[in-house]
C-alpha positions as CSV (number, residue, x, y, z in Angstrom):
1,M,0.0,0.0,0.0
2,K,1.3,3.4,-0.9
3,R,1.8,5.9,1.8
4,I,-0.8,8.6,1.9
5,F,1.6,11.3,1.1
6,C,5.1,10.8,-0.2
7,V,6.2,14.4,-0.8
8,L,8.7,15.6,1.8
9,L,8.6,19.2,2.7
10,S,12.2,19.8,2.1
11,V,12.1,23.6,1.8
12,L,13.6,25.4,4.7
13,F,11.6,28.2,6.2
14,F,13.3,31.2,7.6
15,S,12.8,31.3,11.3
16,T,12.5,34.7,13.0
17,T,12.1,35.5,16.7
18,L,10.8,38.8,17.9
19,T,10.9,39.3,21.7
20,V,9.1,42.2,23.3
21,S,9.7,42.9,26.9
22,P,6.9,41.4,29.1
23,L,7.6,44.2,31.5
24,A,6.9,46.8,28.9
25,L,3.9,45.3,27.2
26,G,2.8,42.5,29.5
27,L,3.2,39.8,26.8
28,E,5.8,38.0,24.8
29,R,5.5,37.2,21.1
30,Q,7.4,34.8,18.9
31,S,6.9,33.9,15.3
32,E,8.3,30.5,14.3
33,W,8.1,28.2,11.3
34,Y,8.2,24.4,11.7
35,T,8.6,22.0,8.8
36,F,8.0,18.3,9.0
37,E,8.1,15.2,6.9
38,A,4.8,14.1,5.5
39,L,2.6,11.9,7.5
40,E,2.4,8.3,6.3
41,D,0.0,5.5,6.6
42,E,2.7,3.4,8.3
43,Y,3.8,6.3,10.5
44,Y,3.8,4.2,13.6
45,F,3.7,0.5,14.3
46,P,3.9,0.0,18.1
47,K,6.4,-2.6,19.2
48,K,4.4,-3.6,22.3
49,N,1.0,-2.8,23.8
50,T,2.6,-0.5,26.4
51,D,4.5,1.5,23.8
52,F,2.4,4.6,24.3
53,V,0.9,6.2,27.4
54,Q,-2.8,7.0,27.1
55,P,-4.1,6.2,23.7
56,N,-7.5,7.5,22.6
57,M,-9.8,4.5,22.6
58,F,-12.8,3.4,20.6
59,Y,-15.5,1.4,22.4
60,S,-18.4,-0.6,21.0
61,G,-21.3,1.7,20.6
62,S,-19.2,4.9,20.8
63,S,-19.1,7.6,18.2
64,Y,-17.0,6.6,15.2
65,K,-15.4,9.9,14.4
66,F,-11.8,10.2,15.5
67,R,-12.4,13.8,16.3
68,N,-14.2,12.8,19.4
69,F,-11.0,11.4,20.9
70,L,-8.9,14.5,20.5
71,T,-7.8,17.1,23.0
72,D,-9.2,20.6,23.0
73,S,-6.2,22.0,21.2
74,Q,-6.3,19.2,18.6
75,K,-9.9,19.9,18.0
76,L,-9.2,23.5,17.3
77,I,-6.9,22.5,14.4
78,Y,-9.2,19.7,13.3
79,D,-12.1,22.1,13.1
80,L,-10.0,24.5,11.0
81,I,-9.3,21.8,8.5
82,S,-13.0,20.9,8.4
83,K,-14.1,24.5,8.1
84,Y,-11.7,25.2,5.3
85,K,-12.5,21.9,3.5
86,G,-9.0,20.6,3.9
87,G,-7.7,24.0,2.7
88,L,-9.9,24.4,-0.4
89,L,-11.4,27.5,1.1
90,G,-8.0,28.8,2.1
91,E,-5.5,30.4,-0.2
92,P,-3.8,28.5,-3.0
93,S,-0.1,29.3,-2.6
94,Y,3.5,28.0,-2.7
95,S,5.7,27.0,0.1
96,D,8.8,28.6,-1.2
97,E,10.0,31.4,-3.4
98,A,10.9,29.0,-6.3
99,Q,7.2,28.1,-6.4
100,T,7.9,24.4,-6.6
101,I,5.6,23.1,-3.9
102,P,1.9,24.1,-4.3
103,V,0.0,24.3,-1.0
104,F,-3.3,25.3,0.4
105,K,-2.8,28.0,3.1
106,I,-5.1,28.4,6.2
107,Q,-4.6,31.4,8.4
108,V,-6.5,32.1,11.6
109,K,-6.3,34.2,14.7
110,F,-7.4,32.1,17.8
111,P,-9.4,33.7,20.6
112,D,-7.2,34.8,23.5
113,G,-6.5,31.8,25.7
114,A,-8.2,29.3,23.5
115,F,-5.0,27.4,22.6
116,L,-2.9,27.2,25.7
117,V,0.7,26.0,25.6
118,N,3.6,25.6,28.0
119,Y,6.3,28.0,26.9
120,D,9.1,25.5,27.5
121,T,7.4,22.8,25.5
122,R,5.5,25.1,23.1
123,Q,6.8,23.4,19.9
124,N,5.9,19.9,21.1
125,D,2.5,21.1,22.3
126,V,1.6,22.7,19.0
127,T,3.2,19.8,17.0
128,T,1.1,17.2,18.9
129,A,-2.0,19.3,18.3
130,V,-1.3,19.5,14.6
131,I,-0.4,15.8,14.1
132,G,-3.5,14.7,16.1
133,A,-5.8,17.0,14.1
134,M,-4.2,16.1,10.8
135,T,-4.3,12.3,11.4
136,A,-7.9,12.4,12.6
137,A,-9.0,14.5,9.7
138,I,-7.2,12.1,7.2
139,D,-9.2,9.2,8.6
140,D,-12.5,11.1,9.1
141,F,-12.5,12.9,5.7
142,P,-11.3,10.7,2.8
143,E,-12.8,13.3,0.5
144,Y,-9.8,15.6,1.4
145,F,-7.6,13.2,-0.5
146,W,-4.6,15.5,-0.7
147,L,-4.1,15.7,3.1
148,G,-0.8,14.2,4.3
149,G,2.1,16.6,4.6
150,F,2.0,19.9,6.5
151,S,4.1,22.7,7.9
152,Y,2.9,25.5,10.2
153,S,3.9,28.8,11.9
154,C,2.4,30.4,14.9
155,N,2.6,33.5,17.0
156,Y,2.5,33.2,20.8
157,S,1.1,35.7,23.4
158,T,0.6,35.7,27.1
159,N,-2.6,36.6,28.9
160,D,-3.0,38.5,32.2
161,S,-2.3,35.4,34.2
162,G,1.0,34.9,32.4
163,K,-0.1,31.8,30.5
164,Y,1.1,31.3,26.9
165,Y,-1.3,30.7,24.1
166,V,-1.2,30.4,20.3
167,K,-2.6,33.6,18.8
168,N,-1.9,33.7,15.1
169,F,-1.6,30.4,13.3
170,T,-0.8,29.5,9.6
171,L,-1.1,25.9,8.3
172,L,0.3,24.9,4.9
173,L,-1.1,21.8,3.3
174,P,0.8,20.5,0.2
175,F,-0.3,17.6,-2.0
176,D,1.1,14.9,-4.2
177,T,2.0,16.6,-7.5
178,G,2.5,13.3,-9.1
179,S,-1.2,12.9,-9.4
180,Y,-2.4,16.5,-9.2
181,A,-0.3,19.1,-10.9
182,N,-1.6,22.2,-9.1
183,C,-4.2,23.6,-6.8
184,D,-6.7,24.1,-9.6
185,T,-6.4,20.4,-10.5
186,V,-7.1,19.4,-6.9
187,I,-10.1,21.6,-6.7
188,S,-11.5,20.3,-10.0
189,C,-11.0,16.6,-8.9
190,Y,-12.6,17.3,-5.6
191,N,-15.7,18.8,-7.2
192,Q,-15.9,15.9,-9.6
193,L,-15.5,13.4,-6.7
194,M,-18.2,15.0,-4.5
195,A,-20.6,15.2,-7.5
196,A,-20.1,11.5,-8.1
197,V,-20.6,10.6,-4.5
198,D,-23.7,12.8,-4.2
199,S,-25.3,11.3,-7.3
200,F,-24.5,7.7,-6.3
201,D,-27.8,5.9,-5.8
202,V,-27.4,3.5,-2.9
203,K,-30.1,0.9,-3.1
204,G,-31.9,-0.6,0.0
205,T,-33.3,0.6,3.2
206,A,-31.8,-1.6,6.0
207,R,-28.2,-1.0,6.8
208,Y,-27.2,-4.5,5.6
209,E,-28.8,-3.8,2.2
210,K,-26.9,-0.5,1.8
211,V,-23.6,-1.9,3.0
212,K,-23.9,-4.8,0.5
213,Y,-24.9,-2.6,-2.3
214,I,-21.9,-0.2,-1.7
215,H,-19.6,-3.2,-1.4
216,D,-20.8,-4.8,-4.6
217,S,-20.9,-1.5,-6.6
218,I,-17.3,-0.5,-5.8
219,C,-16.2,-4.0,-6.9
220,K,-18.1,-3.7,-10.2
221,M,-16.9,-0.2,-11.0
222,T,-13.2,-0.6,-10.1
223,T,-10.3,-2.4,-11.5
224,Y,-7.4,-3.1,-9.2
225,T,-4.3,-1.5,-10.7
226,E,-1.5,1.0,-10.0
227,C,-2.0,4.4,-11.6
228,A,-2.4,8.1,-10.9
229,M,-5.1,8.6,-8.2
230,A,-5.1,4.9,-7.4
231,Y,-4.4,5.7,-3.8
232,Q,-7.3,8.0,-3.4
233,P,-11.1,7.7,-3.8
234,T,-10.8,9.7,-7.0
235,G,-9.3,6.6,-8.5
236,V,-12.5,4.7,-8.0
237,F,-15.0,7.5,-8.8
238,L,-13.1,9.3,-11.6
239,N,-10.9,6.6,-13.2
240,G,-12.4,3.3,-12.2
241,K,-8.9,2.2,-11.1
242,A,-7.6,1.9,-7.6
243,V,-5.6,-0.1,-5.1
244,C,-6.6,-0.9,-1.5
245,E,-6.5,2.7,-0.3
246,G,-8.8,3.9,-3.1
247,Y,-11.2,1.0,-2.5
248,A,-11.4,1.6,1.3
249,E,-11.7,5.3,1.1
250,A,-14.4,5.1,-1.6
251,F,-16.3,2.6,0.6
252,K,-16.1,5.0,3.6
253,L,-17.2,8.0,1.6
254,L,-20.5,6.3,0.6
255,C,-21.0,4.9,4.1
256,D,-20.5,8.4,5.5
257,R,-23.1,9.7,3.2
258,E,-25.6,7.1,4.4
259,N,-24.7,7.7,8.0
260,I,-23.3,4.2,8.4
261,P,-20.4,4.1,11.0
262,C,-17.3,3.2,9.1
263,L,-13.5,3.5,9.8
264,L,-10.4,3.4,7.7
265,V,-7.9,0.9,9.0
266,V,-4.2,0.7,8.1
267,G,-1.8,-2.1,8.7
268,T,-0.7,-5.3,7.0
269,G,-2.7,-7.8,5.0
270,N,-1.0,-11.2,4.7
271,G,2.2,-9.4,5.5
272,G,2.0,-6.6,3.0
273,A,1.0,-2.9,3.7
274,H,-2.7,-2.7,3.4
275,K,-5.8,-0.6,4.0
276,W,-9.4,-1.8,4.7
277,N,-12.5,-0.9,6.8
278,Y,-14.3,-1.6,10.0
279,V,-18.1,-1.2,9.9
280,R,-20.5,-1.0,12.8
281,M,-23.8,-2.7,12.1
282,D,-27.2,-2.3,13.7
283,D,-26.4,-4.8,16.4
284,G,-23.9,-2.3,17.8
285,K,-20.8,-4.4,16.9
286,W,-17.9,-3.6,14.6
287,Y,-17.0,-6.0,11.7
288,G,-14.2,-6.3,9.3
289,M,-14.7,-5.3,5.6
290,D,-12.1,-5.7,2.9
291,V,-13.6,-4.6,-0.4
292,T,-10.3,-4.9,-2.2
293,W,-9.9,-8.6,-1.5
294,D,-13.5,-9.4,-2.3
295,D,-13.1,-7.9,-5.8
296,Q,-12.1,-11.1,-7.8
297,V,-12.3,-9.6,-11.3
298,T,-14.8,-12.1,-12.7
299,R,-17.0,-12.3,-9.6
300,I,-17.6,-10.7,-6.2
301,D,-16.6,-12.7,-3.2
302,Y,-17.9,-12.3,0.4
303,N,-14.9,-13.8,2.2
304,Y,-14.1,-10.5,3.8
305,F,-17.6,-9.0,4.0
306,L,-18.8,-8.0,7.5
307,T,-16.5,-10.7,8.9
308,G,-15.5,-11.5,12.5
309,S,-12.0,-11.8,13.9
310,E,-12.3,-15.6,14.2
311,S,-13.5,-16.1,10.7
312,I,-11.3,-18.6,8.9
313,N,-10.7,-18.3,5.1
314,T,-9.1,-20.8,2.8
315,V,-8.1,-18.0,0.4
316,S,-5.7,-16.7,3.0
317,E,-4.0,-20.0,3.7
318,N,-6.6,-21.0,6.3
319,T,-5.9,-18.0,8.5
320,K,-8.5,-16.0,10.4
321,F,-9.3,-12.3,9.8
322,G,-7.9,-11.5,13.3
323,N,-8.6,-8.9,15.9
324,G,-6.1,-6.4,14.5
325,T,-3.2,-7.4,16.8
326,E,-2.8,-11.2,16.5
327,S,0.2,-12.2,14.4
328,E,-1.8,-15.2,13.1
329,G,-4.5,-13.0,11.6
330,N,-4.4,-12.0,8.0
331,H,-5.3,-8.4,8.8
332,I,-3.1,-6.7,11.4
333,N,-3.7,-3.1,12.1
334,T,-1.1,-0.6,13.3
335,G,-2.6,-0.8,16.8
336,A,-2.0,2.9,17.2
337,H,-2.5,5.1,14.2
338,F,-0.2,8.2,13.8
339,R,1.4,8.1,17.2
340,E,3.2,11.2,18.5
341,S,4.5,11.6,22.0
342,D,1.8,10.2,24.3
343,F,-0.9,10.6,21.7
344,A,-2.3,7.8,19.6
345,L,-5.5,6.9,17.8
346,T,-6.6,3.3,18.2
347,Y,-9.2,1.0,16.6
348,P,-12.3,-0.7,18.0
349,T,-12.4,-4.4,18.7
350,I,-14.4,-6.2,16.1
351,S,-16.9,-9.0,16.7
352,T,-15.4,-12.5,16.9
353,Q,-18.2,-13.9,14.6
354,S,-19.3,-12.7,11.2
355,Y,-22.4,-10.6,10.9
356,T,-24.6,-13.4,9.6
357,G,-24.4,-17.2,9.4
358,I,-25.4,-17.2,5.7
359,I,-24.2,-15.2,2.7
360,Q,-25.6,-14.5,-0.7
361,M,-24.5,-16.2,-3.9
362,W,-22.0,-13.9,-5.5
363,N,-24.6,-12.8,-8.1
364,S,-27.5,-12.7,-5.6
365,E,-29.7,-9.6,-5.0
366,A,-30.9,-10.9,-1.6
367,S,-30.4,-8.9,1.6
368,F,-30.8,-9.8,5.2
369,D,-32.3,-8.0,8.2
370,N,-30.8,-9.7,11.2
371,T,-32.9,-7.7,13.7
372,R,-36.2,-9.1,12.4
373,N,-34.7,-12.3,10.8
374,F,-35.9,-11.5,7.3
375,I,-34.4,-12.3,3.9
376,F,-35.5,-9.9,1.3
377,I,-35.6,-11.0,-2.3
378,P,-36.5,-9.2,-5.5
379,K,-39.8,-9.9,-7.3
380,D,-38.4,-12.2,-9.9
381,A,-35.8,-14.0,-7.8
382,V,-35.8,-17.7,-7.0
383,A,-35.5,-18.1,-3.3
384,N,-33.3,-21.2,-3.1
385,Q,-30.8,-19.7,-5.5
386,Q,-30.2,-16.6,-3.4
387,I,-28.1,-17.9,-0.6
388,I,-25.3,-20.3,0.5
389,C,-24.4,-21.1,4.0
390,T,-21.1,-20.3,5.8
391,Y,-19.9,-20.3,9.3
392,S,-16.8,-18.9,10.9
393,G,-16.5,-21.8,13.3
394,W,-15.8,-24.4,10.6
395,S,-12.3,-25.6,10.1
396,H,-12.6,-24.1,6.6
397,N,-14.9,-21.2,5.9
398,A,-16.0,-22.8,2.6
399,P,-19.7,-22.4,1.7
400,S,-21.9,-25.4,2.1
401,T,-24.5,-26.2,-0.6
402,N,-26.8,-28.2,1.7
403,A,-26.7,-26.5,5.1
404,A,-29.8,-24.4,4.4
405,T,-33.3,-25.6,3.6
406,V,-35.8,-23.3,1.8
407,T,-39.5,-23.9,2.4
408,G,-41.8,-21.8,0.4
409,V,-40.9,-19.6,-2.5
410,T,-42.2,-16.1,-1.6
411,T,-43.4,-13.9,1.3
412,G,-43.9,-16.0,4.4
413,G,-41.5,-18.8,3.3
414,K,-38.6,-19.9,5.5
415,V,-34.9,-20.3,5.1
416,I,-33.9,-22.8,7.7
417,I,-30.3,-23.4,8.7
418,T,-29.6,-26.5,10.7
419,S,-25.9,-27.0,10.4
420,P,-23.6,-25.9,11.8
421,V,-25.8,-23.3,13.5
422,S,-29.5,-23.2,14.1
423,K,-31.2,-20.1,12.5
424,T,-34.4,-19.4,10.6
425,Y,-35.1,-16.5,8.3
426,T,-38.6,-15.5,6.9
427,I,-38.7,-14.8,3.2
428,V,-40.0,-11.4,2.2
429,R,-40.5,-10.9,-1.6
430,N,-40.6,-7.1,-2.0
431,G,-44.1,-6.1,-3.1
432,D,-45.7,-9.6,-2.9
433,V,-48.1,-8.7,-0.1
434,N,-50.7,-11.4,-0.9
435,K,-48.2,-14.2,-1.0
436,D,-49.1,-15.4,-4.5
437,N,-45.5,-15.3,-5.7
438,K,-46.2,-12.4,-8.1
439,V,-46.0,-8.7,-7.8
440,D,-48.9,-7.1,-9.7
441,L,-51.9,-4.9,-9.6
442,S,-53.6,-7.0,-6.9
443,D,-50.7,-6.2,-4.5
444,Y,-51.0,-2.5,-5.3
445,N,-54.8,-2.6,-4.7
446,A,-54.2,-4.3,-1.3
447,V,-51.8,-1.6,-0.2
448,R,-54.2,1.1,-1.6
449,N,-57.1,-0.4,0.4
450,I,-55.0,-0.2,3.6
451,V,-54.1,3.5,2.9
452,M,-57.8,4.3,2.2
453,C,-58.9,2.4,5.4
454,K,-60.9,-0.1,3.4
455,Q,-58.7,-2.9,4.8
456,E,-56.9,-3.5,8.1
457,S,-53.1,-3.4,8.0
458,Y,-51.3,-6.7,8.0
459,S,-50.6,-8.4,11.4
460,D,-48.4,-10.9,9.6
461,K,-44.9,-9.3,9.9
462,A,-43.7,-10.7,6.6
463,Q,-46.7,-9.3,4.7
464,F,-46.3,-6.0,6.4
465,A,-42.6,-5.9,5.4
466,A,-43.5,-6.7,1.8
467,A,-46.0,-3.9,1.7
468,D,-43.7,-1.4,3.5
469,M,-41.8,-0.6,0.3
470,N,-39.7,2.3,1.7
471,G,-39.0,0.5,5.0
472,D,-40.1,3.3,7.2
473,G,-42.3,1.2,9.5
474,I,-45.7,2.3,8.3
475,I,-47.8,1.6,5.3
476,D,-49.0,4.8,3.6
477,A,-49.5,6.4,0.2
478,F,-45.8,6.5,-0.5
479,D,-45.7,2.7,-0.3
480,A,-48.6,2.5,-2.8
481,I,-46.8,4.8,-5.2
482,Y,-43.5,2.8,-4.9
483,L,-45.3,-0.5,-5.4
484,D,-47.1,0.8,-8.4
485,L,-43.8,1.9,-10.0
486,Y,-42.1,-1.4,-8.9
487,Y,-44.5,-3.8,-10.5
488,Q,-44.6,-1.8,-13.7
489,D,-40.8,-1.9,-13.8
490,L,-40.6,1.9,-13.8
491,V,-37.9,1.8,-11.1
492,D,-35.0,-0.5,-10.4
């Protein structure tokens, strides 16, 4: 996996120091430039669990934005990056007189006392704030695909209590000129990227349906290859070509749009540098997701789709997905992302088991609701051709062709799993509310009669789900409209 940003800020900034007597003016000011190497995806691999002091932790059920685990000073810088859209709303500029390194410049004056520092450790205090903010923003905002390197200058003052704080602050954000020639190119690509994301039509209503549709769509629209933009989501949406970073960041962008908790995870996959995702489902648990490895050119696999840490896969030499720290896992995350001083961002612990005991055939349009134990199938699908059975507890996570029994063909039917786990799903054929294995005018009239109070609503949960076309928990005129369009093939 390529590092997020490979350009080194080699230009040397002229450092000036202006000291005004605190006795004369009651404050001291210093203007200083600091220049650093670019941040990298593999910035820090901890050697042991105690290699950092107090990492910021994720917990199951917690907010999934890295911002929520930053200090107050880190949040100040993070919010600047967010407010200025990664610098797009700042000033396009150059970091040196030779105009060789194009950058986005953000300049701000902080309120007095908002960004306190210790004078003796002021550079470390500000550096830690910038690194924390930058790294959280990189992971929270994949749409700011150019973020990676930085340099900054700041002006210090003292308040009436003699405490030092950052007053004036300038942040320079360069980008990879190998893929984006200048600031105008970055802005153009950003606008194209966001237009593509905004117009992307995610099918489904339940979280599972949406996650599967996003997963499948990225596999279908992307070819794994090294090229310009391949390491950013622009590779997926603008070129249809990407490597693991592009896949994972595109997946998160669409999950973010749908308000599905999703994280970018960096580390190693089968020993090589890699990037993938963690997704939190409606059961409150996090699961592993590797869209890159599921894209098998001629088909879509689900070997790494909402998988648990103990899931065994024969594709990866019979290794398990892993909890992120186990050496025997095929996915080992950094443990602490972008560590600086005693600051670190860490990842949540994923579920030991996969999200569901059964998965779809690679060309299936079925989706599962594990809260209500429903399997939703399209109007023309054959129920027993939609699923295969898998289980992470098997010695090999190979699908079984005879571990699930299907009784019934449409709404109200059952998918019964007896081995190696016991689980039953009720079939819901979207739109088939009268259970006659067809979606036609009679189903529309049935829903219309409910809306017009000529008929009681369905007490049968499967029929109700078949009639609730938009999945909002009620049967109303919108469902009648959607059903009318659906059976007439006016919508997908």
